[in-house]
C-alpha positions, 0 to 999 in steps of 0.5 A: 961791102954787101949789095945795098944800092945799084952800082958796079960790083965784083962777085967772088965765089966763096968756095973757089975764090974765083971772080965771076968773069966774062971769058976774055971780055968777049961780048959775042952772044953765047960766050961763056961766063966763068970763074977766073982769078982776080985780075982787076979787069972790066970783064970782072965788073958787073952792073947790078940794078935792083927791081922792086917786086911786090911781096919779095923779101929778097933783092930782085936784080938784073946783073949785066957786064960793064963791057959794052958790046955792039948791042950794048951791055949784056947780061948772063943766062943759061940756054936751058933752065936746068941743073948743070947748065953752063952760064953764057953771055946774052943781050937779053935781060934776065931778072935774078934773086940775090938771096942774102946769107948769114955771112954777108954773102949772096946766093944768086937764084934764077927766077924764071924756070926752075926756082931752085936753081942758083949760080955755082962753080960746082967743079973743084978743078975747073972754073965753069959757072953753071946752074945747080940745084940749091943746097943750103950752106954750100959755099960754091953756090955763095958769092961775095959782092964788092962795090966797085963804083956808082953807076954813071949818070947821063948828062 
């Protein structure tokens, strides 16, 4: 099911058939975000919350791990906003743009820094998730979102 409302989702890379995964479920600042085979663990579940930005036709969101570390649920980012930069776990929130594609997939575009950088698994052999310069129609830059559950409300 494509993204429609806030909730918990998995994200699968179209080209590599790998899930966006918090390596070993480790919430240490700077841990690698990787592409990994689907295993049904919490390391592959992500909370997506929509933010309304005036004038944007895309879906502006934050994406954070469902795994709660010592500093709360963390997000993903890159140390530098540059092409070929590895994606890592962080406790700082970053807003990204979910850009819908015709085949019900999304390109995940960074808003801060270079506005043409997207989440990708560029290597045909390794599962490193990196920033890459956007090229329309490139499958390793496209992600299929599958809703896992609603967000839990606080009592």
